[in-house]
C-alpha positions as CSV (number, residue, x, y, z in Angstrom):
1,M,-17.9,10.5,-3.3
2,S,-17.5,8.2,-6.3
3,K,-16.8,4.6,-5.8
4,A,-13.2,3.7,-5.3
5,D,-11.5,0.4,-5.7
6,H,-9.3,-1.1,-3.1
7,Q,-6.1,-2.5,-4.7
8,S,-5.2,-5.5,-2.6
9,D,-2.1,-6.3,-4.6
10,N,-0.7,-2.9,-3.7
11,S,-1.6,-3.4,0.0
12,R,0.9,-6.0,0.9
13,G,4.0,-5.7,3.0
14,N,7.2,-7.9,3.0
15,N,9.1,-5.3,1.0
16,N,6.6,-5.3,-1.9
17,Y,7.8,-3.0,-4.6
18,N,6.9,-2.4,-8.2
19,A,7.8,0.4,-10.6
20,Y,6.9,1.0,-14.2
21,T,7.1,3.7,-16.8
22,Y,3.7,4.5,-18.4
23,T,2.1,6.4,-21.2
24,N,-1.5,6.7,-22.4
25,R,-3.0,5.1,-19.2
26,I,-6.0,5.9,-17.1
27,W,-6.6,4.7,-13.5
28,K,-10.1,5.2,-12.0
29,P,-10.4,6.1,-8.3
30,H,-8.6,3.6,-6.1
31,F,-6.6,3.3,-3.0
32,H,-4.1,0.9,-1.3
33,K,-2.1,0.6,1.8
34,N,1.3,1.0,0.1
35,L,2.8,4.3,-0.7
36,E,3.1,5.6,-4.2
37,L,5.5,8.0,-6.0
38,I,4.9,9.5,-9.4
39,C,7.4,11.4,-11.5
40,V,6.6,13.0,-14.9
41,L,9.5,12.4,-17.3
42,H,8.0,14.5,-20.1
43,G,4.6,16.0,-21.0
44,T,1.9,16.6,-18.4
45,M,-0.6,14.4,-16.6
46,S,-3.7,15.0,-14.5
47,L,-4.0,13.6,-10.9
48,T,-7.1,13.7,-8.7
49,M,-7.2,13.5,-5.0
50,K,-10.4,14.0,-3.0
51,E,-12.0,15.6,-6.1
52,N,-9.1,18.1,-6.3
53,D,-7.5,18.0,-9.8
54,V,-3.8,18.9,-10.2
55,I,-1.7,19.0,-13.3
56,L,1.8,17.5,-13.0
57,Q,4.4,19.0,-15.2
58,K,7.7,17.6,-16.5
59,G,10.1,17.2,-13.6
60,E,7.4,17.3,-10.9
61,W,6.8,14.6,-8.3
62,A,3.8,13.5,-6.4
63,M,3.4,11.4,-3.2
64,I,0.3,9.3,-2.5
65,L,0.1,8.3,1.1
66,S,-1.5,5.1,2.5
67,N,-5.2,4.6,1.8
68,Q,-5.6,8.0,0.0
69,I,-8.2,7.8,-2.8
70,H,-6.7,9.0,-6.1
71,S,-7.0,8.6,-9.8
72,F,-4.9,9.8,-12.7
73,R,-4.7,10.1,-16.5
74,I,-1.5,9.9,-18.4
75,E,-1.9,11.2,-22.0
76,E,-0.3,9.9,-25.1
77,D,2.3,12.7,-25.1
78,C,3.2,12.1,-21.5
79,M,5.6,9.6,-19.9
80,A,5.5,9.0,-16.1
81,W,7.4,6.8,-13.8
82,V,5.1,5.3,-11.1
83,A,6.4,3.3,-8.1
84,V,4.3,1.6,-5.4
85,F,6.1,0.3,-2.4
86,S,5.2,-1.1,1.1
87,E,5.9,0.7,4.3
88,D,8.6,-1.9,5.2
89,F,11.0,0.2,3.1
90,V,10.5,3.4,5.1
91,P,9.1,2.3,8.5
92,E,10.0,5.5,10.4
93,F,8.4,7.7,7.7
94,A,5.3,5.5,7.7
95,S,4.9,5.7,11.4
96,F,5.4,9.5,11.4
97,I,2.9,10.1,8.5
98,K,0.3,7.6,9.7
99,D,-2.5,10.0,10.7
100,L,-1.4,12.9,8.6
101,Q,-1.8,14.2,5.1
102,G,0.0,16.9,3.1
103,D,-1.6,20.1,1.9
104,T,-0.4,19.2,-1.6
105,M,0.8,16.0,-3.4
106,I,3.4,17.8,-5.4
107,F,7.1,18.2,-4.3
108,H,10.5,18.7,-6.0
109,P,13.2,16.4,-4.7
110,G,16.1,18.5,-6.1
111,E,18.8,17.6,-8.6
112,E,21.0,15.4,-6.4
113,V,18.1,13.2,-5.0
114,E,16.5,13.0,-8.4
115,A,19.8,11.9,-10.0
116,L,20.2,9.2,-7.4
117,V,16.7,7.9,-8.0
118,K,17.0,7.9,-11.7
119,E,20.3,6.1,-11.8
120,N,19.3,3.4,-9.3
121,L,15.5,3.0,-9.4
122,M,14.5,4.0,-12.9
123,I,17.5,2.5,-14.7
124,G,19.5,0.1,-12.5
125,E,18.7,-3.0,-10.6
126,P,19.1,-1.8,-7.0
127,S,19.7,-3.8,-3.9
128,L,17.2,-3.7,-1.1
129,L,19.4,-1.2,0.8
130,M,19.7,1.1,-2.2
131,K,15.9,1.0,-2.7
132,R,15.5,2.0,0.9
133,A,18.1,4.8,0.6
134,C,16.4,6.2,-2.5
135,L,12.9,6.0,-1.1
136,Y,13.9,7.6,2.2
137,A,15.6,10.4,0.3
138,L,12.4,11.1,-1.5
139,C,10.3,10.9,1.7
140,D,12.7,13.3,3.4
141,Q,12.2,15.9,0.6
142,Y,8.4,15.4,0.7
143,V,8.3,16.1,4.5
144,K,10.5,19.1,4.1
145,Q,8.3,20.7,1.4
146,V,4.7,20.0,2.3
147,Q,2.6,21.3,5.1
148,L,1.3,18.3,7.1
149,E,-2.1,18.2,8.8
150,P,-4.4,15.6,10.3
151,R,-6.5,13.6,7.9
152,K,-10.0,15.1,7.7
153,N,-12.4,12.9,5.7
154,K,-14.6,11.1,8.2
155,N,-15.2,8.0,6.0
156,D,-11.6,7.8,4.9
157,D,-10.5,8.0,8.5
158,L,-12.9,5.3,9.5
159,I,-11.7,3.0,6.7
160,C,-8.1,3.6,7.7
161,R,-8.9,2.8,11.3
162,V,-10.7,-0.4,10.3
163,L,-7.8,-1.5,8.2
164,D,-5.4,-0.7,11.0
165,Y,-7.5,-2.7,13.4
166,I,-7.4,-5.7,11.1
167,E,-3.6,-5.3,10.9
168,T,-3.3,-5.3,14.7
169,H,-5.9,-8.0,15.5
170,F,-5.6,-10.3,12.6
171,S,-4.7,-13.3,14.8
172,E,-8.1,-13.0,16.6
173,D,-11.5,-14.4,15.6
174,L,-12.5,-11.3,13.6
175,S,-15.7,-10.7,11.8
176,L,-17.2,-7.6,10.3
177,Q,-19.9,-7.7,13.0
178,N,-17.5,-7.5,15.9
179,V,-15.3,-4.9,14.1
180,A,-18.4,-2.7,13.5
181,Q,-19.3,-3.1,17.2
182,H,-15.8,-2.1,18.2
183,F,-16.0,1.2,16.4
184,G,-19.6,1.9,17.4
185,Y,-21.3,1.5,14.0
186,E,-24.1,-0.7,12.8
187,Y,-23.0,-3.7,10.9
188,H,-25.0,-2.8,7.8
189,Y,-23.6,0.7,7.7
190,L,-20.0,-0.4,7.8
191,S,-20.7,-3.2,5.3
192,R,-22.3,-0.8,2.8
193,L,-19.4,1.7,3.3
194,L,-16.8,-1.0,2.7
195,N,-18.5,-2.6,-0.3
196,Q,-20.2,0.2,-2.1
197,K,-17.8,3.2,-1.5
198,Y,-14.5,1.5,-1.2
199,S,-14.9,-1.9,-2.9
200,I,-13.4,-3.7,0.1
201,K,-14.2,-7.3,0.9
202,F,-13.6,-7.7,4.6
203,R,-12.7,-11.4,4.5
204,Q,-10.3,-10.9,1.6
205,V,-8.5,-8.1,3.5
206,L,-8.3,-10.2,6.7
207,N,-7.0,-13.2,4.9
208,E,-4.4,-11.3,3.0
209,C,-3.2,-9.7,6.2
210,R,-3.0,-13.1,7.9
211,V,-1.1,-14.5,4.9
212,E,1.3,-11.6,4.9
213,H,2.3,-12.2,8.5
214,A,2.4,-15.9,8.0
215,A,4.8,-15.5,5.0
216,Q,7.1,-13.3,7.2
217,M,7.2,-16.0,9.9
218,L,7.7,-18.8,7.4
219,A,10.8,-16.9,6.0
220,T,12.3,-15.9,9.4
221,E,11.2,-18.3,12.1
222,A,11.5,-22.0,12.8
223,C,8.0,-22.6,14.0
224,G,6.0,-25.4,12.4
225,I,3.6,-24.6,9.7
226,T,0.6,-25.7,11.8
227,E,1.7,-23.5,14.6
228,I,2.1,-20.5,12.3
229,S,-1.3,-21.0,10.9
230,Q,-2.8,-20.9,14.4
231,M,-0.8,-17.9,15.4
232,C,-2.1,-16.0,12.3
233,G,-5.7,-16.7,13.1
234,F,-6.5,-19.6,10.8
235,Q,-8.9,-22.2,12.2
236,S,-7.5,-25.2,10.4
237,I,-4.3,-26.1,8.5
238,R,-6.5,-26.9,5.4
239,S,-7.9,-23.4,5.4
240,F,-4.4,-21.9,5.9
241,N,-3.1,-23.9,2.9
242,D,-6.0,-22.9,0.6
243,V,-5.9,-19.2,1.5
244,F,-2.1,-19.0,1.3
245,L,-2.1,-20.7,-2.1
246,S,-4.8,-18.3,-3.4
247,V,-2.9,-15.2,-2.2
248,M,0.8,-16.2,-2.8
249,G,0.5,-18.7,-5.6
250,C,2.3,-21.4,-3.7
251,T,1.7,-23.5,-0.6
252,P,3.2,-22.5,2.8
253,S,5.8,-25.4,2.6
254,E,6.8,-24.3,-0.9
255,Y,7.2,-20.7,0.2
256,R,9.4,-21.8,3.2
257,H,11.5,-23.9,0.9
258,H,12.0,-21.1,-1.5
259,S,12.8,-18.7,1.3
260,E,15.4,-21.1,2.7
261,S,17.0,-21.5,-0.7
262,R,17.6,-17.7,-1.0
263,R,19.5,-17.5,2.3
């Protein structure tokens, strides 16, 4: 298996969403926690998943699930719409699909759903509820059209379980050593797998997970910032402030103030 990059920017929650129309672009093998949708508006493009190449034609859609390694090439004569969104938008679908994969990436949402998505996601400026409605409609068509089966790749499955473990135990005193021990692997094997095969830095993923949960608490709860930092696994308020700033581009207090101003 070729080396694949972990895209941390596309592995964040809190209703993270970005969508762009591309032409003449190449993405090397990569993966991320967030889900991804691709629609070919005209021309054709190549998409690779687990070394299986497919050609997407005009009007065809593809769904990339959480932490699936993929790459694609959009030629000069092709235009494709690509949307990456966190599981917060479709929590029931994300829970259902967690340990599954489709026998194909390609599906056809139908004229009504496609018209809804083009009008509201590709052209308009949709509300949060409309984004969820459109994304759920696409997920519904995907589930109806593909054959779902358990994920098979042993290493991919291990990485998914490691990332899920971090997501569940982020508030604890985690290290790569005790995570490797939990899964019954030697530290050096897991370290090599993360770094060389998947380009994952354990500490970066852990910190981003902690910051993501801290940001959610800062926006929705009245707990003090020091208390939130402790609840999210940070050993000191200074460490919390430094990591939060590096991930979010602002301090925890600035983030809380901004969140309150939007209410």
